[in-house]
C-alpha positions in Angstrom: -10.6 -17.1 14.3 -9.6 -19.7 11.3 -12.5 -20.6 8.5 -13.2 -23.5 10.1 -14.4 -22.3 12.7 -18.0 -21.6 13.0 -20.4 -19.1 14.9 -22.8 -21.4 17.3 -26.3 -21.3 16.6 -26.8 -19.4 19.6 -24.5 -16.9 19.4 -25.7 -13.3 19.2 -24.5 -12.0 16.3 -26.3 -15.0 14.0 -29.3 -14.1 16.5 -29.3 -10.6 15.3 -28.6 -11.8 12.1 -31.2 -13.7 11.6 -33.7 -11.1 13.4 -32.3 -7.7 11.1 -32.9 -9.9 8.1 -36.2 -11.4 8.3 -37.4 -8.0 9.5 -36.2 -6.5 6.6 -37.3 -8.3 4.4 -40.1 -8.6 6.3 -41.2 -5.7 6.6 -39.7 -3.5 4.0 -39.8 -6.7 0.7 -43.4 -8.6 2.1 -40.8 -11.4 1.2 -41.2 -13.5 4.7 -40.1 -16.6 3.0 -37.4 -17.8 5.7 -35.6 -20.1 3.8 -34.3 -17.0 1.9 -33.8 -14.5 5.1 -32.4 -18.3 7.2 -29.5 -18.5 4.1 -28.6 -14.5 3.6 -28.0 -14.4 7.6 -25.9 -16.9 7.3 -24.1 -15.4 4.8 -23.6 -12.1 7.1 -22.7 -14.4 9.7 -19.6 -16.7 7.6 -18.8 -12.7 5.6 -18.3 -12.1 9.3 -14.3 -13.4 9.2 -12.8 -11.9 6.0 -10.9 -14.8 5.2 -14.5 -16.5 4.3 -15.3 -13.7 1.7 -11.8 -15.8 -0.3 -12.5 -19.1 0.7 -11.8 -19.9 -3.2 -8.3 -20.3 -4.1 -6.5 -21.1 -7.2 -4.4 -24.3 -8.6 -1.3 -21.9 -6.3 -3.4 -21.8 -3.8 -4.1 -17.9 -3.3 -7.1 -16.8 -2.0 -9.3 -15.6 -5.5 -10.5 -12.1 -4.8 -12.3 -10.8 -7.8 -15.1 -11.9 -9.5 -13.0 -11.9 -13.3 -11.0 -14.6 -11.5 -13.9 -16.3 -9.7 -15.6 -17.2 -12.9 -12.1 -18.2 -14.4 -12.2 -20.6 -11.7 -15.7 -21.8 -12.1 -15.3 -23.2 -15.2 -14.6 -26.6 -16.4 -13.1 -26.8 -19.1 -10.6 -24.1 -17.4 -9.9 -24.3 -13.9 -12.6 -26.0 -11.9 -11.4 -29.9 -11.3 -15.2 -31.4 -10.9 -18.7 -30.4 -11.3 -18.7 -29.9 -7.2 -16.1 -27.5 -7.6 -17.4 -25.6 -10.5 -20.8 -25.5 -8.0 -19.1 -24.2 -5.3 -17.3 -21.5 -7.3 -20.7 -20.5 -8.5 -22.5 -20.7 -5.2 -19.3 -17.9 -3.7 -19.9 -16.6 -6.8 -23.9 -15.1 -6.1 -22.9 -15.0 -2.3 -19.5 -12.4 -3.0 -22.2 -10.7 -5.8 -24.7 -10.4 -2.8 -22.8 -9.3 -0.1 -20.7 -6.6 -1.7 -23.6 -5.6 -3.5 -25.6 -4.9 -1.0 -23.7 -4.4 1.8 -21.2 -1.6 0.1 -22.2 -0.2 -3.3 -21.0 2.6 -2.8 -17.4 0.3 -3.4 -19.4 -1.3 -6.9 -20.3 2.4 -7.6 -16.7 3.7 -7.2 -15.8 0.9 -8.7 -17.3 1.7 -12.0 -17.2 6.1 -11.9 -13.1 6.9 -10.6 -11.5 4.7 -13.1 -10.2 1.8 -11.4 -9.4 0.2 -14.7 -7.1 -1.3 -13.7 -8.8 -3.1 -11.1 -10.4 -6.0 -12.6 -13.5 -6.0 -11.7 -13.8 -2.6 -13.6 -16.5 -4.2 -16.3 -18.4 -7.0 -14.4 -22.0 -6.5 -13.4 -22.1 -7.6 -10.1 -26.0 -8.2 -10.3 -25.9 -10.3 -13.6 -23.3 -12.3 -12.6 -24.6 -12.7 -9.4 -28.2 -14.0 -10.7 -26.4 -15.9 -13.4 -24.7 -18.1 -10.5 -27.1 -19.0 -8.6 -28.9 -19.8 -11.4 -26.2 -22.4 -12.9 -26.7 -23.9 -9.1 -30.0 -24.1 -9.6 -29.6 -25.7 -12.4 -27.0 -28.0 -11.2 -29.2 -29.3 -7.8 -30.9 -32.5 -7.9 -34.7 -32.9 -8.5 -35.5 -29.8 -8.5 -39.1 -29.1 -7.0 -41.8 -27.7 -9.2 -43.8 -26.6 -7.1 -41.6 -25.2 -4.1 -38.8 -23.6 -5.9 -35.6 -24.5 -4.5 -33.6 -21.5 -2.3 -30.8 -20.9 -5.1 -33.7 -20.1 -8.0 -35.1 -17.7 -5.7 -32.1 -15.8 -5.0 -31.1 -15.8 -9.3 -34.9 -15.2 -9.8 -34.8 -12.2 -6.5 -31.5 -11.2 -6.9 -31.9 -7.9 -7.5 -34.9 -8.1 -4.0 -32.0 -9.8 -1.9 -29.9 -6.7 -2.6 -32.6 -4.5 -1.4 -33.1 -6.4 1.6 -29.9 -6.4 2.3 -29.5 -2.3 1.6 -32.3 -2.2 4.8 -30.3 -3.9 7.3 -26.8 -2.4 6.4 
């Protein structure tokens, strides 16, 4: 499937990820937030297509596949041509780091411990980076409400909890 292909709302995979995410966040974390669980389960469905993991492209139209390069792409002063681009890239950084830290923690541990110093993300703290990127997206939002924190504020403030929840989904 290409990047333009969406998984239909009633698709069994979407329903499975929705049910697993809701159950994990409610039963294991005690956090029944439908906005967060819906976002996280949709993220899982999106990333079923591995090309979605690398949907951000650089100026040479090459997929950006490391967090270090994504951070470079997100900066308006460096590569991001607009605030919308900056926001989109930061949202993707949050999504990518949440997905990898929640579902593939052993990969991240291997990055740090096996001396993969040739890998650009060797020194990147996925937790801090994801939390920061979602925080930037939240600050860029129009009219954030004080009573009901916006979705990306919740994802930023509770990033570690979301990673733990994804671990239970796994």
